[in-house]
N, C-alpha and C positions, 0 to 999 in steps of 0.2 A: 831525799830532803838532804839537804846543805847544810854543814855546820861552817860558821865562818865563813870571810868573806874567800872569795875564790875567784880566780880569773873566767871571762867566758871563754879562754880558747882549750882550758882545760877538759877532757873528758868528764862527763855527770856523774859516773858511776866510780871514779876511783873518789870522789868525796863525800859517797855518801855514807849515811852515819848508823845504818842498819846493824843488826846483829850478826858475826860470821860465825855461830859456834859451831863445833866439832859435831862428830856423829855421835860420840861418848855423852858429852855435854846436851846435846838433844834431846838423845835417848832419855838421860838423868832428868831433865826439865821436863818430857814428857809423861814423868812416872810422877813425878812431886807433884803435878798439876794436873793430875787424871781427870778430875770432873771438867776441867776447861777444856781440856782436849777431848773427851767425849763430846762436850755440849755444840763446840763448833764444829766437828765433825758431821755428828748426827743432825746439826742445826741447816747445814750445807744443803742438802738435796731438797728441805721446805722451803728454803732460800729460793732454791734453781725452780722449783716449783711456781712459785708465787712469781718471780720473773717471767716465767713460761706464759703465764696468765697474762702479765702486764704485757707483754707482746702481741698477744693475741686478742686482747681487748681493746687497748689504746688506741690502735688504726680506727677503730668502730667505735669509738666514744661510749663505750662502756664502761660500768663502774669497774673498779676493781676490787673493793672492799665488801659492798654489802650483797654483791649480786653472790645468789650462791652458783656454785661450779657445776656445768651442764655437758654433755655430750655434746660436738659439735657437729653432727650428723644427724640423730633423734632429738635431740634438744634435751634429754632425758635430765633430772636434776641428778648428779653422782651422789653416791651413798660413802659415807665413813672408811667404810672398805674398797672404795675405786682413788679416795684421795691420800692413799700412804707412796710418798715419794720412792721412784724404783722398784719397791716391793710390788706394787700396785702392777706396774707394767707388766714384770716379770709372771705376776699369778694369773693374769688375766692374757698372757700372751699378744701383750700390745693390743689387744681391742675391745672395745666397750662391751659390758656385760650384758646389754640389752638388744643393741641393733648389731653387736657382732663387728660393727665398720673400725677398718685400723686405725689405731694411733698414730698420729705423727711421731716419727721416731726421732726428730729434733727435741720433744719435750723431755725425755729419756736423757737424750746427751745433755740437755741444759742441766738438769740435776746433778750429775756425773760431775761435769765442771763445777758447779758450784760447791761439791763435796771436796772435790780435789784442791780446788783454791783454800777452803777452809784449813785442810790438812798442810796444805804450804803455809797458810798464816802461824800455824803451831809451830811448825819445824823451823822457821826463821828465827822463832825465841823471842825473848821480849818479858816483861812483864804482864801479868793476865789480863789488864787494861788495854796494854798494848797490842797485847794478841788479838783482842777484841776488835779492835779500832782496824787493824790491817787485815782481820779478816772482812769487815764491813766495808772495807775501802775497794778492796779486791771484789765482794759483790757486786758493790755498785757499779764497777768498773765493768761488769759482766753485764749485769742490768742494761747500762746506757748502750753498750756495744750490740746488746741484742736487739732491741728495742728500735734503734738507729739502722740497723740492718735492714728490718721488716717492714717499719712504717717510714723511717726518714724523717724519724724525730727524736729530739733530746727532751723530756719533760723536765720541767723547771723541780720537780720535788725531786727528782734523782741528780740534777747537777750541783743542786744549793745542798741537798746530803752530801754528796763528794767531798765539797768544798769545805762543810764544816767538820766531817771526818779527818780529813787532812789537816786542817789547822790544830785541832784539837791532839794529833800525835805527831806534832812539827816539833823537831828537838829546838830548832832554830825560827821561833816566828817572824821574826824579821826578815829572814831569807824566803820563808813562804809567802810573805806579804811582797817582796820584790817580786819574784817567780810567779805570784799571780798579776801582778801589774803589770810585769811584761808580756806575758803570754795573753792575757784578755785584751792589753791596750794593742799590742801588733797585728791581734785578727781583727779588733773591732776596726782599726785602720786599713788594714786589706780589704776588709770587707766595704767599708764606704770607697775605696778608690775604685773598687774592682764595678763598683755600681755610677760611679762617675764617669766610668770608660765605658763602661760597656749599656748602660742604662737597664742594669737587672741585676738581680741580685745573685749572686755566685758564694756567697758562701754567709749560710743560717747563721740567724742570733744564738741558737741554741748553741753551735760551736764556739761562739764568742764566751758564751755564760759555761762552758765546758771547762774552758782553757783557764778558768779562773782556780779551779782544784785541781787541774792536771800541773799548772804553773806553778803552785803552791807545792805540790808535791814533788816536781822535778827541780823546782830553786830556778833561779835565772840564768845559771850556766847550763842546765839541762835542756832548757825551749829549746835551743836550734838542734840539739839532737832529738827530741822528742817528735818535732815537727818534721826533721829530715827522714827518719824512721817512717813515721805517718805518711808523709807522701810516698816513699816507696813501697808500700804493703798498700796503699792505696791503687797506684799505679799497674801492681800485679796484678789486685784482684780487677781493675777495667780490662786489663790485658787473658785474662783467665775468662772472664765472661762474655768476650767480647762476637761480634756476630756483623761482618760487612753486610750482611743484607737486611739486617733489622733497624731501621733509623730510629725507631723507639729506643734499642735498648741503646744504640752509640749516644744519642743525646741525654739519656737518663741520668740524673744526678749520681752523683757517688757518695756514699755514707762513708763521709771523712771523719765523722764521729769516733764509728767503731775504729777505724784504725789509728785515731788518737788513742782509742782508750787500751788496746791491742799492745800499742807503743808504750804506754805507760805501765802496762804489767809487765811488759821486757824489761825495761830499764829499771823495776823494780827487783825483778828477778837478778839482772846484774848486779845490783848492789848489794844482795844479799851471798850470792854464789860465793 
């Protein structure tokens, strides 16, 4: 996030007002706020488990709150011992206790990544509320990235929550508003122009809504860098998954929202490093 007016040609990360603690300062901060550190780190795997649940159920239109968790193969309702993030996967050796079907390993990976993001939020430093908001921002970026990769969707509940979180932790609300307006406005114009030229949708409305939060996070000077980095990531992903003999894959839409979320996390890390 950006404090004060900066030129649009100035690199975003040079004007980010994230704390830059040294290692001794970080260790001291972690020791003085040990309960917060433990809470954020331990909450990470549970958040990751919920993110994986959303990515699995949203494409099928299933409830992600009230419906109990179940095995995807035998449909058996999972018990409490099966719902411990990371630990349950290790104890069951990655298999269902009832039908012994393999549990998709990406569920474990998402839980571990969410735990790591919580730790990064603590290491970045700041007041307790700021640390919590940073962790929430990173978790929301992970959720939107995973859901977009799996379902090509960016749920409004997550994009709105991201925008609200970013504005709450913004050191300069005015710069955040300008970033949101430029980010979402430019994507809205691009979406409309593409439709006029090609007579079909080329950019989802979810990407426009996502840019409200991301634009606010990076500020007006960071929007071009964010979009450029996301475009490079998306092109790299398309190149890695290319198949010249499969036209269905070649014409498949790119999860550009996922690339935007990863790029925003990278820019955040550049501001902290």
